[in-house]
VOGU-3710 file (C-alpha; in Angstrom, 3 decimals, decimal comma):
1> mrqqildalr> -0,013/-0,001/0,007  2,761/2,447/0,943  4,520/1,705/-2,332  1,347/2,562/-4,233  1,275/5,954/-2,531  4,951/6,566/-3,253  4,609/5,486/-6,865  1,550/7,764/-7,388  3,424/10,793/-6,030  6,578/10,036/-8,075
11> svlsgtprva> 4,441/9,790/-11,205  3,669/13,498/-11,031  6,932/14,673/-9,321  9,371/14,792/-12,195  12,669/16,567/-12,554  15,133/17,831/-9,976  13,826/17,509/-6,384  12,553/20,877/-5,163  9,400/22,018/-3,308  6,214/19,973/-3,639
21> vihssiasla> 3,055/21,656/-2,435  0,535/18,856/-1,823  -3,186/19,636/-1,432  -4,993/16,485/-0,337  -8,279/14,841/0,305  -7,589/11,354/1,607  -11,265/10,469/1,884  -11,766/11,217/-1,824  -9,071/8,676/-2,661  -11,176/5,966/-0,996
31> ppasfecwef> -8,220/4,118/0,619  -8,481/0,439/1,620  -9,987/-0,321/4,969  -6,577/-1,369/6,348  -5,115/2,101/5,604  -3,205/3,892/8,375  -1,533/7,298/8,485  1,920/5,694/8,457  1,394/4,564/4,921  1,296/8,149/3,702
41> lygleclike> 4,030/9,307/6,029  6,330/6,642/4,631  5,838/8,051/1,120  6,522/11,610/2,266  9,661/10,555/4,210  11,013/8,812/1,105  10,529/11,971/-0,967  12,211/14,142/1,692  15,193/11,785/1,713  15,390/12,143/-2,084
51> gwtialpaft> 15,797/15,913/-1,645  12,196/17,063/-1,959  10,720/19,691/0,388  7,157/18,799/1,251  4,700/21,693/1,987  1,299/20,711/3,254  -1,495/23,282/3,768  -2,475/23,641/7,419  -4,817/26,580/7,010  -6,846/27,917/9,920
61> fsfcggrpyq> -9,640/30,097/8,619  -11,222/30,173/12,068  -8,751/32,917/12,958  -10,817/35,205/10,713  -13,781/34,473/13,004  -11,917/35,308/16,233  -10,477/31,968/17,290  -6,858/32,247/18,621  -4,151/30,572/16,545  -1,601/28,285/18,204
71> cqdspsevgv> 1,187/27,506/15,790  1,980/24,132/17,358  -1,458/23,040/18,490  -4,178/24,519/16,210  -5,293/21,645/13,927  -5,326/22,120/10,191  -8,785/22,896/8,879  -8,042/21,672/5,305  -6,962/18,051/5,809  -5,164/15,891/8,363
81> ladwllkanp> -1,981/15,151/6,385  -0,298/18,392/7,615  -1,036/17,460/11,289  0,330/13,921/10,746  3,614/15,144/9,304  4,084/17,800/12,018  3,683/15,240/14,780  5,664/12,409/13,167  8,636/14,199/11,686  10,901/15,963/14,239
91> tairtphpiy> 12,369/18,202/11,513  8,990/19,419/10,278  7,995/23,002/11,154  4,826/24,967/10,778  4,955/28,412/9,196  3,658/31,146/11,512  0,895/32,745/9,402  -2,318/32,621/11,480  -4,557/31,885/8,455  -2,377/30,371/5,651
101> sftvagpaaq> 0,210/28,233/7,410  2,008/25,216/5,952  3,615/22,187/7,576  6,990/21,916/5,764  9,832/19,442/5,957  12,919/19,158/3,805  15,829/21,324/2,572  13,758/24,480/1,891  11,721/24,313/5,085  13,502/27,120/6,859
111> rigacaastt> 13,307/29,440/3,865  9,550/28,852/3,612  9,137/29,377/7,348  11,029/32,682/7,196  8,608/34,264/4,685  7,244/37,453/6,262  3,944/37,392/4,313  3,191/41,091/4,543  0,052/40,174/2,569  -1,280/36,612/2,314
121> fgddspfalf> -0,302/36,092/-1,336  2,243/38,875/-1,769  5,819/38,862/-2,967  7,264/37,889/0,460  4,752/35,076/1,075  5,300/31,314/0,754  3,172/31,434/-2,417  5,659/33,789/-4,020  8,524/31,481/-2,982  6,740/28,464/-4,453
131> esedavivml> 6,558/30,351/-7,732  10,183/31,579/-7,684  11,498/28,068/-6,954  9,184/26,427/-9,487  7,490/24,266/-6,952  5,307/21,391/-8,133  1,667/21,959/-7,192  0,052/18,614/-6,486  -3,671/17,873/-6,143  -3,911/14,555/-4,335
141> gcgweyctqf> -7,510/13,351/-4,491  -8,965/16,871/-4,632  -9,982/19,167/-7,479  -8,141/22,236/-8,764  -10,703/24,505/-7,072  -8,783/23,842/-3,809  -5,458/25,104/-5,268  -4,738/28,285/-3,251  -1,848/29,331/-5,487  -4,383/30,795/-7,943
151> hryeemakvp> -5,220/33,621/-5,522  -1,676/34,906/-5,737  -2,320/35,873/-9,367  -5,585/37,530/-8,446  -3,723/39,589/-5,844  -0,939/40,427/-8,249  -3,462/41,680/-10,822  -5,483/43,523/-8,145  -8,656/42,045/-9,586  -11,616/44,374/-8,958
161> yryfktfsgr> -13,777/41,794/-7,165  -11,347/41,424/-4,258  -9,868/43,820/-1,749  -7,416/43,802/1,138  -8,918/43,150/4,515  -7,051/43,033/7,809  -7,941/40,267/10,255  -6,777/40,724/13,797  -6,766/38,320/16,714  -4,692/36,501/19,292
171> adlgdghger> -1,973/34,069/18,239  1,094/32,174/19,458  3,351/32,105/16,405  5,771/29,594/17,932  8,592/32,127/18,209  8,929/32,066/21,983  6,994/35,309/22,577  3,773/33,546/23,616  0,232/34,526/22,697  -0,204/38,137/21,597
181> svsadmfvrk> -2,250/40,361/19,289  -1,409/39,875/15,612  -2,934/40,840/12,286  -2,944/39,466/8,757  -3,813/41,226/5,487  -5,720/39,016/3,079  -6,973/39,687/-0,430  -10,591/38,636/0,052  -13,737/38,515/-2,055  -16,079/41,456/-2,076
191> leanpindfm> -19,120/39,757/-0,663  -21,570/42,222/-2,186  -20,285/41,176/-5,653  -20,417/37,462/-4,821  -17,756/36,416/-7,313  -17,702/32,678/-7,967  -14,190/31,500/-8,771  -13,539/28,983/-11,565  -9,862/28,345/-12,356  -10,475/25,495/-14,742
201> paigrlreeg> -9,950/27,663/-17,859  -6,277/28,009/-16,758  -6,000/24,251/-16,126  -7,699/23,572/-19,430  -5,081/25,632/-21,207  -2,310/23,808/-19,354  -3,821/20,506/-20,348  -3,820/21,584/-23,994  -0,108/22,346/-23,610  0,536/18,967/-22,005
211> avrsgvlwrg> 1,743/20,663/-18,840  -0,542/18,762/-16,422  0,874/15,460/-15,185  -1,663/12,886/-14,011  -1,756/9,695/-12,069  -4,168/7,402/-10,184  -4,230/6,329/-6,571  -6,952/3,947/-5,526  -10,220/5,471/-6,624  -8,889/9,043/-6,947
221> rveavsafdl> -6,669/11,049/-9,231  -3,361/12,763/-8,630  -2,494/15,733/-10,808  0,330/18,262/-10,813  1,642/21,326/-12,622  4,810/23,377/-12,181  4,438/26,749/-10,444  6,231/28,352/-13,397  3,674/27,111/-15,843  0,764/27,970/-13,555
231> arvctsmvaa> 2,077/31,517/-13,050  2,715/32,039/-16,768  -0,774/31,061/-17,811  -2,654/32,703/-14,942  -0,860/36,049/-15,208  -1,452/36,236/-18,940  -5,127/35,387/-18,592  -5,910/37,789/-15,791  -3,909/40,526/-17,491  -6,070/40,124/-20,627
241> dpyafvtnra> -9,300/39,874/-18,592  -9,514/40,736/-14,852  -12,637/38,584/-14,675  -11,053/35,546/-16,293  -11,441/33,457/-13,174  -15,103/34,170/-12,266  -18,076/32,329/-13,738  -20,677/35,041/-13,059  -18,841/37,890/-14,732  -21,967/39,941/-15,655
251> dvvhalanss> -23,358/39,701/-12,112  -20,031/40,703/-10,594  -19,536/43,661/-12,910  -23,059/44,856/-12,232  -22,696/44,419/-8,489  -19,378/46,366/-8,411  -21,017/49,166/-10,451  -23,881/49,242/-7,930  -21,386/49,417/-5,037  -19,564/52,290/-6,758
261> qmlrqpvvri> -22,865/54,084/-7,381  -23,861/53,518/-3,792  -20,801/55,433/-2,561  -21,594/58,386/-4,772  -25,291/58,660/-3,976  -26,774/59,981/-0,749  -28,347/57,521/1,651  -32,059/56,911/1,094  -33,701/57,649/4,436  -37,184/56,243/5,021
271> allgssnvhm> -39,412/56,845/8,055  -42,248/54,513/9,083  -44,754/56,408/11,206  -47,676/54,844/13,017  -49,467/54,875/16,303  -49,206/51,076/16,594  -46,162/48,784/16,350  -44,485/49,196/12,954  -41,539/46,901/13,595  -42,871/44,082/11,392
281> letalasdck> -43,357/46,544/8,539  -39,806/47,788/9,054  -38,405/44,289/8,848  -40,321/43,496/5,631  -39,300/46,776/3,960  -35,642/46,416/4,931  -35,606/42,934/3,379  -37,130/44,161/0,095  -34,746/47,149/-0,086  -31,753/44,776/0,124
291> kflldrnvei> -33,177/42,749/-2,773  -34,190/45,566/-5,094  -32,257/48,754/-4,243  -28,853/47,325/-4,875  -27,159/50,599/-5,760  -28,373/52,677/-2,807  -27,706/52,569/0,907  -31,035/52,624/2,752  -31,649/53,596/6,367  -35,062/53,126/7,980
301> yavpygqlrq> -36,350/54,934/11,028  -39,343/53,259/12,714  -41,072/55,415/15,244  -41,175/53,689/18,653  -44,596/52,324/19,691  -46,755/54,960/21,271  -44,466/57,888/20,399  -45,887/59,119/17,054  -47,366/62,389/18,302  -44,352/63,543/20,257
311> slldtesplh> -41,969/62,438/17,494  -43,890/64,514/14,915  -44,276/67,634/17,061  -40,871/67,779/18,697  -38,498/69,312/16,181  -35,591/68,008/18,275  -36,809/64,426/18,155  -34,747/61,624/16,480  -37,281/61,571/13,665  -36,618/65,208/12,703
321> gfkpqvsffc> -32,886/64,692/13,077  -33,097/61,701/10,777  -34,472/63,909/7,915  -36,198/61,156/5,920  -36,554/61,467/2,174  -39,769/59,473/2,244  -42,172/59,146/5,194  -44,907/56,539/5,367  -47,994/57,262/7,503  -49,507/53,822/7,924
331> drvedlagqp> -52,227/54,152/10,555  -55,668/52,589/10,378  -58,586/54,303/12,080  -58,323/51,568/14,703  -54,722/52,562/15,380  -55,680/56,202/15,884  -58,273/55,021/18,439  -55,942/52,488/20,047  -58,565/49,724/19,674  -58,702/46,438/17,783
341> tldgmshdml> -62,080/47,322/16,223  -64,318/50,373/15,838  -67,105/48,880/17,911  -68,282/51,371/20,562  -66,527/54,325/18,934  -68,637/57,414/18,176  -68,470/58,875/14,725  -67,764/62,363/16,103  -64,837/61,141/18,122  -63,352/59,263/15,162
351> gqlvdqyael> -63,752/62,396/13,044  -61,813/64,389/15,663  -59,056/61,762/15,707  -58,709/61,970/11,924  -58,599/65,796/12,089  -55,821/65,627/14,666  -53,994/63,062/12,549  -54,243/65,321/9,467  -52,909/68,257/11,495  -49,903/66,238/12,632
361> isayhqsngn> -49,173/65,189/9,094  -49,477/68,745/7,748  -47,235/70,190/10,437  -44,621/67,504/9,876  -44,721/67,909/6,115  -44,264/71,669/6,458  -41,095/71,180/8,504  -39,777/68,169/6,536  -40,760/69,130/3,028  -40,010/65,725/1,373
371> wivvhrfavl> -42,264/63,001/0,085  -44,990/61,563/2,359  -47,048/58,483/1,699  -50,396/58,180/3,521  -52,564/55,120/3,870  -56,260/55,512/3,140  -58,522/53,951/5,715  -60,384/50,684/4,989  -62,929/48,303/6,567  -60,680/45,311/7,378
381> gylaaesdgr> -62,937/43,237/9,622  -66,437/42,639/10,961  -68,163/44,851/13,494  -70,490/43,500/16,178  -72,770/46,517/15,782  -73,919/45,658/12,256  -74,395/42,668/9,991  -73,900/43,935/6,467  -71,024/46,430/6,905  -72,741/49,341/5,128
391> maadlisqln> -72,464/51,689/8,075  -68,789/50,969/8,506  -68,184/51,396/4,770  -69,978/54,779/4,810  -68,015/55,900/7,855  -64,652/54,951/6,380  -65,557/56,740/3,141  -66,390/59,914/5,093  -63,179/59,712/7,124  -61,100/59,240/3,977
401> arlgqrlagl> -62,762/62,226/2,383  -62,079/64,221/5,553  -58,372/63,250/5,564  -58,043/63,932/1,821  -59,545/67,406/2,150  -57,158/68,415/4,936  -54,121/67,194/3,081  -55,248/68,450/-0,363  -52,860/71,443/-0,462  -49,703/69,503/0,283
411> aqvlwvdiaa> -47,145/68,815/-2,443  -45,334/65,482/-2,882  -48,054/63,412/-1,230  -48,832/59,860/-2,370  -51,634/57,580/-1,221  -51,860/53,839/-0,635  -55,350/52,370/-1,040  -55,446/49,786/1,729  -58,843/48,515/0,626  -57,411/47,672/-2,822
421> eaacsvgpvt> -54,348/46,062/-1,236  -56,569/43,995/1,049  -58,630/42,846/-1,954  -55,407/41,470/-3,492  -54,189/39,805/-0,287  -53,764/36,056/-0,387  -54,277/35,711/3,369  -55,753/37,567/6,348  -54,982/41,320/6,401  -54,947/41,505/10,195
431> dtrlwylgrf> -53,931/39,068/12,892  -55,789/39,655/16,172  -53,301/37,513/18,041  -50,415/39,779/16,923  -52,532/42,850/17,850  -53,060/41,642/21,395  -49,486/40,415/21,814  -47,624/43,416/20,394  -50,076/45,934/18,883  -49,100/44,930/15,315
441> pfserfasql> -51,701/46,421/12,960  -51,346/43,880/10,131  -50,579/40,199/9,621  -47,039/39,172/8,753  -48,016/38,229/5,177  -49,885/41,499/4,573  -46,956/43,454/6,034  -44,778/41,892/3,358  -47,317/42,817/0,649  -47,376/46,418/1,876
451> akrwlglint> -43,617/46,557/1,910  -43,553/45,566/-1,746  -46,092/48,241/-2,519  -44,018/50,816/-0,605  -40,923/49,747/-2,473  -42,710/50,510/-5,744  -43,393/54,043/-4,592  -39,791/54,444/-3,418  -38,574/53,213/-6,783  -40,607/55,762/-8,670
461> ilgksarliv> -39,552/58,557/-6,375  -35,950/57,566/-7,014  -36,542/57,257/-10,718  -35,999/53,483/-10,873  -39,280/52,398/-12,392  -39,345/50,691/-15,745  -39,820/52,585/-19,019  -40,006/49,629/-21,337  -41,647/46,239/-20,968  -40,104/43,555/-23,216
471> ldldntlwgg> -42,514/40,665/-23,669  -42,315/37,061/-24,751  -45,165/35,803/-26,960  -45,922/32,103/-26,395  -47,739/31,481/-23,080  -47,001/35,095/-22,101  -48,845/37,482/-24,445  -51,108/34,662/-25,587  -51,723/31,078/-24,561  -50,143/28,238/-26,486
481> vlgedgfagv> -47,101/27,877/-28,724  -47,683/29,424/-32,103  -45,055/27,392/-33,979  -46,504/24,081/-32,783  -50,204/24,840/-32,325  -50,801/27,244/-35,187  -53,356/30,100/-35,153  -56,141/27,790/-34,099  -54,235/26,619/-31,052  -53,448/30,080/-29,717
491> higgdypgna> -55,574/31,145/-26,739  -56,647/34,763/-26,556  -60,108/35,798/-25,342  -63,044/33,424/-24,885  -62,905/30,961/-21,996  -59,996/30,268/-19,675  -57,124/30,552/-20,189  -57,693/32,791/-23,226  -59,630/35,312/-21,130  -56,719/35,594/-18,705
501> flafqrslkc> -54,343/36,446/-21,514  -56,820/39,000/-22,862  -56,977/40,733/-19,484  -53,167/40,711/-19,336  -52,935/42,448/-22,694  -55,450/45,053/-21,622  -53,423/45,889/-18,564  -50,291/46,156/-20,690  -52,019/48,493/-23,089  -53,130/50,697/-20,205
511> lsergiglav> -49,486/50,867/-19,049  -48,493/51,800/-22,579  -50,978/54,651/-22,564  -49,415/55,814/-19,287  -46,074/56,113/-21,079  -44,409/52,721/-20,594  -43,245/51,357/-23,915  -43,865/47,818/-25,133  -41,549/45,582/-27,169  -41,430/41,894/-28,063
521> cskndedlal> -38,479/39,490/-27,762  -39,553/36,003/-28,749  -38,120/32,771/-30,136  -40,433/32,328/-33,089  -40,677/32,634/-36,848  -40,835/36,428/-37,349  -43,306/36,469/-40,283  -45,712/34,060/-38,585  -45,520/35,869/-35,238  -46,142/39,343/-36,650
531> kaidalpamq> -49,045/37,956/-38,711  -50,539/36,451/-35,513  -50,127/39,758/-33,629  -52,056/41,638/-36,282  -54,527/39,007/-37,415  -55,785/37,254/-34,294  -59,207/38,901/-33,626  -58,983/39,301/-29,864  -55,480/40,733/-29,741  -55,301/44,057/-27,834
541> irsenllahr> -51,658/44,643/-28,626  -50,842/44,987/-32,342  -47,523/45,537/-34,029  -48,329/49,280/-34,183  -48,352/49,285/-30,347  -44,767/47,931/-30,204  -41,730/50,166/-30,199  -39,467/47,358/-31,366  -39,274/43,595/-31,744  -36,694/40,853/-32,033
551> inwqpkwigi> -38,382/37,662/-33,159  -35,806/35,051/-34,026  -33,929/32,137/-32,451  -31,000/33,897/-30,845  -30,638/34,157/-27,015  -33,108/36,642/-25,678  -30,543/38,686/-23,827  -28,986/39,539/-27,208  -32,375/40,599/-28,540  -33,016/42,773/-25,470
561> sqiceelnig> -29,607/44,409/-25,890  -30,386/45,197/-29,526  -33,800/46,644/-28,658  -32,209/48,956/-26,044  -29,583/50,076/-28,525  -32,256/50,760/-31,184  -34,343/52,826/-28,745  -31,341/54,395/-27,012  -32,663/53,284/-23,622  -30,585/51,898/-20,719
571> lgsvlfvddn> -30,901/48,227/-19,760  -31,822/49,308/-16,243  -35,073/50,869/-17,616  -36,288/47,496/-19,023  -38,692/45,034/-17,418  -38,538/41,576/-19,044  -41,665/39,431/-18,918  -41,475/35,768/-19,882  -43,318/32,691/-18,590  -40,253/30,494/-19,038
581> pveregvrrn> -37,958/30,526/-15,972  -35,006/29,290/-18,093  -35,325/32,315/-20,383  -35,647/34,623/-17,375  -32,501/33,167/-15,833  -30,572/33,551/-19,099  -31,413/37,266/-19,169  -30,726/37,593/-15,469  -27,230/36,093/-15,790  -26,234/37,971/-18,927
591> lpevkildlp> -27,981/41,276/-18,356  -28,217/41,734/-14,575  -29,273/45,383/-14,997  -32,562/44,282/-16,590  -35,505/43,950/-14,246  -37,291/40,630/-14,304  -40,960/39,882/-13,638  -41,319/36,323/-12,436  -44,687/35,363/-13,814  -46,767/32,881/-11,818
601> vdpamyvqal> -47,576/29,486/-13,345  -51,289/30,309/-13,575  -52,050/32,979/-16,268  -55,050/34,059/-14,205  -52,499/35,662/-11,882  -50,567/37,459/-14,577  -52,426/40,770/-14,185  -51,913/40,911/-10,431  -48,256/40,031/-10,785  -47,867/42,810/-13,357
611> ltspwlsaas> -49,716/45,524/-11,485  -48,113/44,791/-8,163  -44,588/44,797/-9,572  -42,424/47,294/-7,684  -40,980/48,416/-11,008  -44,266/49,806/-12,442  -45,546/52,166/-9,762  -45,972/55,865/-10,599  -45,807/58,770/-8,211  -47,347/60,956/-10,836
621> vtaedmkrvq> -47,879/60,805/-14,590  -46,556/63,956/-16,324  -47,479/65,209/-19,794  -44,050/64,005/-20,942  -44,799/60,516/-19,638  -47,982/60,393/-21,717  -45,994/61,380/-24,822  -43,084/58,998/-24,199  -44,230/56,133/-26,379  -44,928/58,459/-29,299
631> sykkrqalnq> -41,651/60,176/-28,655  -39,776/56,886/-29,128  -41,582/56,285/-32,410  -40,851/59,789/-33,638  -37,231/59,325/-32,656  -37,098/56,302/-34,955  -38,498/58,407/-37,766  -35,998/61,124/-36,975  -33,107/58,655/-37,124  -34,278/57,477/-40,532
641> hksssanlnd> -34,401/61,118/-41,669  -30,902/61,670/-40,271  -29,468/58,714/-42,176  -30,939/60,082/-45,435  -29,514/63,575/-44,934  -26,435/64,580/-46,951  -24,561/65,895/-43,887  -25,137/66,715/-40,258  -25,722/70,421/-40,783  -28,386/69,685/-43,398
651> fyeslglkly> -30,030/67,330/-40,960  -30,035/69,949/-38,153  -31,331/72,662/-40,502  -34,195/70,422/-41,595  -35,393/69,799/-38,027  -36,646/73,313/-37,280  -35,305/72,775/-33,770  -36,320/75,058/-30,920  -34,639/75,068/-27,515  -36,500/76,596/-24,537
661> fqglndgnma> -34,985/77,892/-21,256  -37,589/78,160/-18,483  -37,613/78,872/-14,799  -38,871/76,322/-12,325  -42,586/76,663/-11,759  -45,604/74,670/-10,581  -46,243/73,438/-14,120  -42,825/71,878/-14,674  -41,603/71,089/-11,185  -42,798/67,450/-11,142
671> raaqlcqktn> -41,146/66,807/-14,508  -37,901/68,531/-13,389  -37,686/66,320/-10,268  -38,561/63,250/-12,379  -35,717/63,994/-14,777  -33,306/64,404/-11,841  -34,204/60,981/-10,521  -34,416/59,041/-13,802  -31,746/60,446/-16,118  -28,572/58,391/-16,104
681> qfntttrrhd> -26,858/58,507/-19,484  -26,526/62,227/-20,207  -26,104/63,424/-16,615  -22,959/65,237/-15,510  -23,127/64,493/-11,775  -26,188/62,214/-11,215  -27,191/64,283/-8,198  -30,749/63,275/-7,361  -32,654/66,437/-6,420  -36,326/66,143/-5,531
691> qsnlckivad> -38,925/68,916/-5,618  -38,044/70,292/-2,219  -34,322/70,366/-3,067  -35,007/72,212/-6,317  -37,147/74,780/-4,536  -34,435/75,294/-1,909  -31,811/75,866/-4,588  -34,003/78,595/-6,081  -34,679/80,127/-2,639  -30,912/80,206/-1,958
701> ggdvvvlgse> -30,238/82,139/-5,142  -29,399/79,350/-7,563  -30,716/78,970/-11,109  -32,885/75,940/-11,828  -33,473/75,953/-15,534  -35,935/73,594/-17,134  -35,028/72,824/-20,725  -37,626/72,209/-23,356  -37,527/71,401/-27,049  -39,638/70,888/-30,116
711> drfnefenig> -38,978/70,159/-33,750  -40,891/69,104/-36,824  -41,003/65,527/-35,592  -41,827/66,193/-31,932  -44,192/68,503/-30,027  -42,936/70,647/-27,146  -41,549/68,612/-24,281  -39,486/69,347/-21,162  -36,370/67,305/-21,838  -33,657/68,412/-19,468
721> llilqrdseh> -32,460/70,411/-16,492  -29,569/72,806/-15,812  -28,707/73,936/-12,320  -26,264/76,797/-11,755  -25,050/77,933/-8,335  -22,509/80,355/-6,984  -19,251/78,779/-5,832  -19,275/79,072/-2,012  -15,519/79,717/-1,938  -15,288/82,158/-4,889
731> dkcgfvdsyl> -17,958/84,875/-5,284  -16,926/85,511/-8,892  -17,231/81,910/-9,893  -20,303/79,777/-10,640  -20,604/76,022/-11,027  -22,874/73,601/-12,874  -24,421/71,577/-10,094  -26,281/69,392/-12,595  -26,775/69,233/-16,334  -28,901/66,495/-17,776
741> lscrvlgrgl> -30,867/65,678/-20,930  -33,304/62,905/-21,740  -31,666/60,266/-23,865  -34,482/60,723/-26,382  -33,101/64,112/-27,526  -29,490/63,233/-27,776  -27,866/63,641/-31,164  -29,854/66,731/-32,172  -27,068/69,235/-31,421  -28,554/70,588/-28,193
751> etavlqwaia> -25,825/69,330/-25,882  -23,279/72,148/-26,263  -25,885/74,887/-26,964  -27,162/74,635/-23,403  -23,688/75,219/-22,045  -23,247/78,244/-24,299  -26,345/79,714/-22,697  -24,937/78,840/-19,245  -21,739/80,700/-19,997  -23,680/83,791/-21,039
761> rsakrgwetl> -25,912/83,477/-17,982  -22,837/83,355/-15,749  -21,675/86,706/-17,118  -25,120/88,258/-16,451  -24,822/87,035/-12,839  -21,467/88,782/-12,478  -19,417/85,576/-12,434  -16,083/85,616/-14,166  -15,767/81,871/-14,589  -18,038/78,846/-14,747
771> kgliietern> -16,926/75,446/-13,513  -18,393/72,128/-14,665  -17,880/68,685/-13,158  -18,154/65,200/-14,634  -18,667/62,468/-12,037  -18,273/59,286/-14,034  -20,696/56,426/-13,514  -21,149/53,116/-15,296  -23,880/54,598/-17,504  -23,043/58,249/-18,220
781> tpvrsvflda> -20,495/57,750/-21,043  -22,489/60,024/-23,460  -21,999/63,086/-21,286  -18,258/62,825/-20,519  -17,061/65,033/-23,347  -19,756/67,702/-23,274  -17,694/70,356/-21,452  -14,720/69,739/-23,762  -17,044/69,972/-26,808  -18,392/73,260/-25,479
791> gfergqiege> -14,934/74,826/-25,232  -14,237/74,357/-21,531  -10,675/73,651/-20,387  -9,561/71,031/-17,890  -9,434/72,116/-14,238  -7,017/71,144/-11,492  -9,030/68,297/-10,047  -10,249/65,179/-11,819  -13,438/65,693/-13,778  -13,380/69,494/-13,394
801> wisaangsan> -13,812/71,835/-16,391  -13,565/75,649/-16,490  -14,729/78,341/-18,912  -14,494/82,161/-18,818  -17,915/83,761/-18,553  -19,018/85,483/-21,777  -21,955/87,798/-22,105  -22,993/86,553/-25,520  -23,896/82,973/-26,455  -22,883/81,626/-29,826
811> fpswltvvdr> -25,771/79,427/-30,947  -25,711/77,529/-34,268  -27,768/79,077/-37,065  -30,074/76,129/-37,298  -31,227/76,444/-33,650  -33,979/78,781/-32,450  -33,491/79,680/-28,820  -36,559/80,760/-26,796  -35,313/82,254/-23,501  -38,185/82,346/-21,002
821> fteqsagpt> -36,000/82,162/-17,956  -36,487/84,883/-15,338  -34,880/85,627/-12,012  -37,654/83,584/-10,353  -38,134/86,183/-7,656  -41,353/84,517/-6,644  -40,355/80,952/-7,526  -42,809/78,126/-7,554  -45,804/78,491/-5,332
//
């Protein structure tokens, strides 16, 4: 048996004896029942006598979790072979690293033990020594995924999905100084990116070169490569592609972009305000925010039970100090009364409670100024005082009207219809046991449903709702598989399931009329599918209702990418709808920015899944939203006209383009705030101002300029925003706080004209210079050269651009400028 072991090791250890790093899994080898540790130790001792230095991993990852490391006594956590050799061979030593130690024996043992390992895989680590001395890396019964040497090449390349982290703890390093505080710097995975390593492409290349030596021991394999070869291949691969050794590249890149975006954007602060216990609602909302708001840090303040009134009225309370961006008022009438039901409560008293509630909300909103979301009241249970519920329904209707009237004058107020939410609930809305135990107003399941609804409102406030729905056809837009069942086998209208698909199409068409575009991406025969869309009698969505389509047999993520490129829309603005989970997963893996609607199995539930999606809520629907679908179609016509023009100037001249500069007012404020939240591609700083921020900028003396345009293809539309403020450190200098344009108007020559106006405006304000700033994001490539194109010069700091103020703007001859901007002395009302 011992000879078998020795022969297997010798079969992969060729050449001059040097260092052999042996990763092992003895159990995977399936040794005979009579096997004992001495059999392996014999083989290792023979190799050491031949001049080999044996290095066995004795890693102790528990140090990262706080467990002390004892160099002589802490057992290896990656196999027993290292412990056997350390105990049996009096010349064997253990290297002192508290995480990545090795048991080593042989001529090079002391050199390996003396490695300082400033970083785990750095140039003074054992891993670097293995490389420099061309060690043989042996995998004895275990796969190459356990080969730690790979991580050295990730550290050398500083791959973006890892970072240096310091682990500190107590350790006795075996140097006679006893246990003490030590630290170790390790190049670890960024958990938020969740990179999944796969080093087999490197091994595959080495196999092709014949550089992997293989053998067999019992029921397992033994393989080895030289450290030189491994280093050569790995360094070249990771230099060519930093993500060469991750399987989920798209997910990792997207997650890292989200993390970068998260650092640049302000924290989203959300307040949950109720008279009862809102802790369960807080837990549900926090969970959903982690799933869906991946590029924003979110903090939630939940008012303590019984402290709503004092928290709202006391301007020094933690709530006011928290300064939430969105506040949810989630009380029922029962919560205002502090009772489980309305039995025994007089109508007059309930009316007074609602009036007091409305006064609290109004006073809070006046001091806070940001978005508030208010729950409408609803009848959620039976009353002992009546049998049919009509009196309760009438009372709740009156109280809702009363609350609505008192809050009618407030801006940035959204409502949640609890009666409608209750009608969609799959379980009880309330849980009397939870009420009596902890004053929880809703059941756990309904709390989760409300959290999803709230998340939809938060998404739309932050500009994260979908602008385009990309739909599959078979068993999504209609029932059946067109290519197999033919026209006669397609279900749309009539009895179930056709009536369910008909209702789904009607809901989609309503969303389209609200400004959300529709497109199709389907694996089908194009001619047959388009014929079905336009010929099937009950179809609500025809080809004329689609902004684009990709009907072919290529992967759907490719089709979605092409649709986005055609419409000049970001992937993050797309919601993909497909009944097939395999197709959804394919898009999710290759286009992680795309939002996915996981359709239920039963088409009868499609409409509810669509309308409750957190990506389709709307805080408000502006005139520009209503025109969006037509705007995309007109853009396609414009692009066709552009391609037929002799040159760019002829194209611009033919447009009859007008550019409007307007002050912020009540008519355009909602659109201005919406543009701030939603615009990503042509946006210099991606600062997300809401309505209250914009009003404050005006009140503080800044210029908030709403940009509008029209041409012979498009009616007037507010398409951008320019914010100019005085530099706080230099009175004679202004700066462009934000400059953004809707992607639908890019390529019409407006980009630099706006900045020419800004330069002239700066001179009128008495500024001598105007500064601009580009804060680069993953998605704002189109805006990065705009200051350079407008004649600005580079500033002293990264991303800064500077221009002298000039009293006259040089606009191109083909552009008509309509300057309606005023000093805004009154501002928006």
